[in-house]
C-alpha positions in Angstrom: 17.2 43.4 17.9 18.0 42.5 21.5 17.6 39.0 23.0 14.4 39.9 24.7 12.8 41.1 21.5 13.9 37.9 19.7 12.2 35.6 22.2 9.1 37.7 22.2 9.1 37.2 18.3 9.6 33.5 18.6 6.8 33.1 21.2 4.4 35.1 19.0 5.3 33.1 15.9 4.8 29.7 17.9 1.5 30.9 19.3 0.3 31.9 15.9 1.2 28.3 14.7 -0.6 26.7 17.6 -3.6 29.0 16.9 -3.7 27.7 13.3 -3.3 24.1 14.5 -6.2 24.4 16.9 -8.3 26.3 14.3 -7.7 23.6 11.9 -8.7 21.0 14.4 -11.8 23.0 15.5 -14.0 21.9 12.5 -15.8 18.8 12.3 -15.5 18.4 8.6 -11.7 18.8 8.7 -11.6 16.3 11.6 -13.6 13.9 9.4 -11.0 14.4 6.5 -8.3 13.5 8.9 -10.3 10.4 9.8 -10.8 9.5 6.3 -6.9 9.9 5.7 -6.0 7.4 8.5 -4.7 4.7 6.3 -4.9 6.3 2.8 -4.1 9.1 0.6 -6.5 10.9 -1.7 -6.6 13.5 -4.4 -8.6 16.6 -3.9 -11.3 15.3 -6.4 -11.6 12.1 -4.6 -12.1 13.8 -1.3 -14.6 16.0 -2.9 -16.5 13.1 -4.1 -16.2 11.3 -0.6 -17.8 14.1 1.2 -20.2 15.2 -1.7 -18.9 18.8 -1.9 -17.4 21.1 -4.5 -13.8 20.8 -5.3 -13.2 24.5 -4.3 -14.6 24.0 -0.8 -12.5 20.8 -0.2 -9.4 22.7 -1.5 -10.0 25.3 1.1 -10.2 22.9 4.0 -7.1 21.0 2.7 -5.1 24.3 2.7 -6.1 25.0 6.3 -5.1 21.5 7.4 -1.8 21.8 5.3 -0.9 25.2 6.9 -1.5 23.6 10.3 0.9 20.7 9.5 -1.9 18.2 9.9 -1.7 17.0 6.3 1.1 16.7 3.6 1.1 16.1 0.0 2.6 13.3 -2.2 2.8 13.8 -6.0 2.0 10.8 -8.1 3.0 11.7 -11.8 0.6 14.5 -12.5 -1.6 14.0 -9.5 -1.3 15.4 -6.0 -2.4 13.2 -3.2 -3.1 14.2 0.5 -2.1 12.2 3.4 -2.0 12.7 7.3 1.3 14.3 8.6 3.0 12.2 11.2 2.8 13.4 14.7 6.8 13.2 15.4 7.1 15.7 12.6 4.9 18.2 14.5 6.0 21.2 16.5 3.5 19.7 19.1 3.9 16.0 18.7 2.2 15.1 21.9 -0.9 17.2 21.0 -0.7 16.0 17.6 -0.6 12.3 18.4 -3.4 12.7 21.0 -5.7 14.2 18.6 -5.2 11.6 16.0 -5.6 8.9 18.6 -8.7 10.3 19.7 -9.9 10.5 16.1 -8.9 6.9 15.2 -10.8 5.7 18.3 -14.1 7.0 16.7 -15.9 4.7 14.3 -16.2 5.8 10.7 -19.7 6.4 9.4 -21.2 4.0 7.0 -21.5 6.8 4.4 -17.9 7.6 4.6 -16.9 3.9 4.5 -19.1 3.4 1.3 -17.8 6.5 -0.3 -14.3 5.5 0.3 -15.0 1.9 -1.0 -16.5 3.5 -4.2 -13.3 5.4 -4.9 -11.1 2.3 -4.3 -13.3 0.5 -6.7 -12.9 3.3 -9.2 -9.1 3.1 -8.8 -9.2 -0.7 -9.1 -11.3 -0.6 -12.2 -8.5 1.6 -14.0 -6.1 -1.1 -13.4 -8.3 -4.1 -14.3 -9.1 -2.3 -17.7 -5.4 -1.7 -18.2 -4.4 -5.4 -17.9 -7.5 -6.6 -19.7 -6.1 -5.2 -22.8 -3.0 -7.6 -22.7 -4.5 -11.0 -23.3 -1.2 -12.0 -24.8 1.0 -11.2 -21.9 2.2 -8.2 -19.8 3.2 -5.0 -21.5 6.8 -5.2 -22.9 7.6 -1.9 -21.0 7.3 -3.9 -17.8 10.7 -5.4 -18.3 12.2 -1.8 -18.2 11.2 -1.5 -14.7 11.8 -4.8 -13.0 12.6 -7.9 -14.9 11.8 -11.1 -12.7 15.2 -12.2 -13.4 16.7 -9.2 -11.4 15.1 -10.3 -8.1 14.3 -14.0 -8.4 17.4 -15.3 -6.7 17.3 -12.8 -3.7 13.6 -13.6 -3.3 14.1 -17.3 -3.3 17.0 -16.9 -0.7 14.7 -15.0 1.5 12.0 -17.6 1.2 14.5 -20.4 1.8 15.5 -18.6 5.1 12.1 -18.9 6.4 11.3 -21.5 9.3 8.6 -23.2 7.4 6.4 -26.2 8.6 6.7 -29.6 6.8 3.5 -29.1 4.9 3.4 -25.4 4.1 0.9 -23.4 2.0 1.8 -20.4 0.1 -0.5 -17.8 -1.5 0.8 -15.6 -4.4 -1.2 -12.5 -4.9 -1.3 -11.4 -8.5 0.9 -14.0 -10.1 0.8 -12.4 -13.5 1.8 -15.0 -16.2 2.9 -17.4 -13.4 6.7 -17.1 -13.9 7.3 -17.6 -10.0 4.8 -20.5 -9.3 7.2 -23.3 -10.4 9.7 -22.0 -7.9 6.9 -21.8 -5.1 5.6 -25.3 -6.2 9.0 -26.8 -5.4 9.1 -25.3 -1.9 5.6 -25.6 -0.7 3.3 -28.6 -0.3 0.5 -26.4 -1.9 0.2 -23.1 -3.5 -2.7 -20.8 -4.2 -2.5 -18.2 -7.0 -4.9 -15.3 -6.6 -5.7 -12.9 -9.5 -8.6 -10.7 -10.5 -7.6 -10.6 -14.2 -9.1 -13.6 -16.1 -6.5 -13.3 -19.1 -3.5 -13.2 -16.7 -4.8 -16.0 -14.7 -5.5 -18.3 -17.7 -1.8 -17.7 -18.8 -0.6 -18.6 -15.2 -2.8 -21.8 -15.5 -1.1 -22.6 -18.9 2.3 -22.1 -17.2 1.4 -24.4 -14.5 -0.1 -27.1 -16.9 3.1 -27.0 -19.2 5.4 -27.3 -16.1 3.3 -30.2 -14.7 2.5 -28.4 -11.4 0.0 -30.5 -9.7 0.1 -28.7 -6.4 -0.7 -25.2 -7.7 -4.3 -23.9 -7.9 -5.2 -20.8 -9.7 -8.2 -19.0 -8.4 -10.0 -16.0 -10.0 -10.3 -13.8 -6.8 -9.8 -10.2 -5.6 -7.2 -10.5 -2.8 -8.7 -7.2 -1.3 -12.0 -8.9 -0.4 -12.5 -11.4 2.5 -11.5 -14.9 1.2 -12.4 -18.3 2.7 -9.1 -19.7 2.2 -6.9 -21.8 4.6 -4.5 -19.7 6.4 -1.0 -19.5 4.7 2.5 -20.0 6.0 3.6 -17.4 3.3 1.9 -14.7 1.2 4.0 -13.6 -1.7 3.3 -10.3 -3.6 5.7 -9.5 -6.3 5.4 -6.0 -8.1 1.7 -5.9 -7.3 1.1 -3.5 -4.6 1.6 -0.4 -6.8 -1.2 -1.5 -8.9 -3.5 -1.9 -5.9 -6.1 0.9 -5.1 -5.4 1.0 -1.3 -1.9 -0.2 -0.4 -2.3 0.0 3.4 -5.7 -1.8 3.3 -4.2 -4.4 1.1 -1.4 -5.2 3.7 -4.3 -5.8 6.3 -6.0 -8.2 3.8 -2.6 -9.9 3.2 -2.2 -10.2 7.1 -5.6 -11.9 7.2 -4.5 -14.6 4.9 -1.6 -15.5 7.1 -1.4 -18.2 10.0 0.2 -17.0 13.1 3.9 -17.1 12.5 3.4 -16.7 8.9 5.5 -14.3 6.6 4.3 -11.7 4.1 7.0 -11.3 1.4 6.8 -8.2 -0.8 8.7 -7.3 -3.8 8.2 -3.7 -4.6 9.6 -0.6 -6.2 11.1 2.0 -4.1 9.7 5.6 -4.4 10.5 7.0 -7.8 9.4 9.9 -9.9 9.0 8.3 -13.4 5.4 9.0 -14.1 5.4 7.4 -17.6 4.8 4.0 -15.8 1.2 5.0 -15.1 0.2 5.2 -18.8 2.4 2.4 -20.1 2.4 -0.1 -17.1 -0.9 0.6 -15.5 0.9 1.6 -12.2 -1.2 3.6 -9.6 1.6 4.5 -7.4 5.2 5.4 -8.1 6.7 3.0 -5.7 6.9 3.1 -1.9 9.1 4.5 0.9 10.3 1.6 3.3 8.9 3.7 6.2 5.3 3.6 4.7 5.4 -0.1 4.2 6.7 -0.7 7.7 4.0 1.5 9.2 1.2 0.0 7.2 2.5 -3.5 8.2 2.4 -2.5 11.9 -1.0 -1.2 11.6 -2.0 -4.7 10.1 -0.4 -6.5 13.1 2.9 -7.5 11.4 6.5 -7.2 12.6 9.2 -5.9 10.2 11.8 -8.5 9.3 14.3 -8.8 6.6 14.9 -5.9 4.1 16.8 -6.1 0.9 17.6 -3.4 -1.6 18.7 -4.2 -5.3 20.6 -2.2 -7.6 19.1 0.4 -9.9 17.8 -0.4 -13.3 16.9 2.4 -15.6 16.4 4.6 -12.5 14.4 2.2 -10.5 15.3 0.3 -7.3 13.8 -2.8 -5.9 13.1 -3.6 -2.4 12.3 -6.9 -0.8 10.5 -6.8 2.5 9.5 -9.6 4.8 6.9 -9.1 7.6 5.9 -11.7 10.1 2.6 -12.4 12.1 3.2 -13.0 15.9 2.9 -16.8 16.7 0.2 -15.9 19.4 -1.8 -13.7 17.2 -5.4 -14.4 17.4 
């Protein structure tokens, strides 16, 4: 084949790909799917529920979007979740980015917001029911993943490096049995511990009582819901995000809890493929890529700061991420 014929073949292939891209973007339902996938990923059954349609019909639309490079998939154990593809990976990044920008400028209809909230609620209920079974403590298998002792010292070093005011407030989201609360109580004037699992929160209260922590208050509250709380100098979330139904939305809520100049500190699992944790430890997500955490934090108005990665344990790797809120943030 001569060079002219080769160029013609490439041009034909590119035009076909562009036609597929434009075809995928030329349907209102598919555009709405992209809008719903802005900050979240959903399985095909969840999307069928959100749009109140048959699974087969939703699968067709997702196939068209995937063929056009507008959505990609992520496996979580035995489940496949769909997410929006990033524009910088597209053959037409400018067109792709402009399309997503225009879609994101449109308000999402109330019916879709309500349907998404219902799916998130269903996911959250699965996690709540799992931990409600462990009135005597967290499942023993949890220590196989990330025992607190593995990341305690690096986490404390990170907190000690922060420029905190004299009378600082910390909020720990999901304190579990309260193992980290004594460390926070010794570094902050006031500490609030938020958990939506009554049994776990009671164990945290017992831990505080036994340790004589008078500056710690344990509150039964869902951190994903708007809270009438004083702005925190630090929000700490240890091994909790992978249990939350909407991680990107969670980071927005955490950012809302921070005062300008405050820091969000996450201890999380790096992305892994050990699906057994979903059944034995109640995990909804198999860890996270640092790039996803950074993107979600940026969308929440936070700036990326310190990143630490700890050694493998039983095939898992732990990441410590610090994100800060601008001093002049309104």
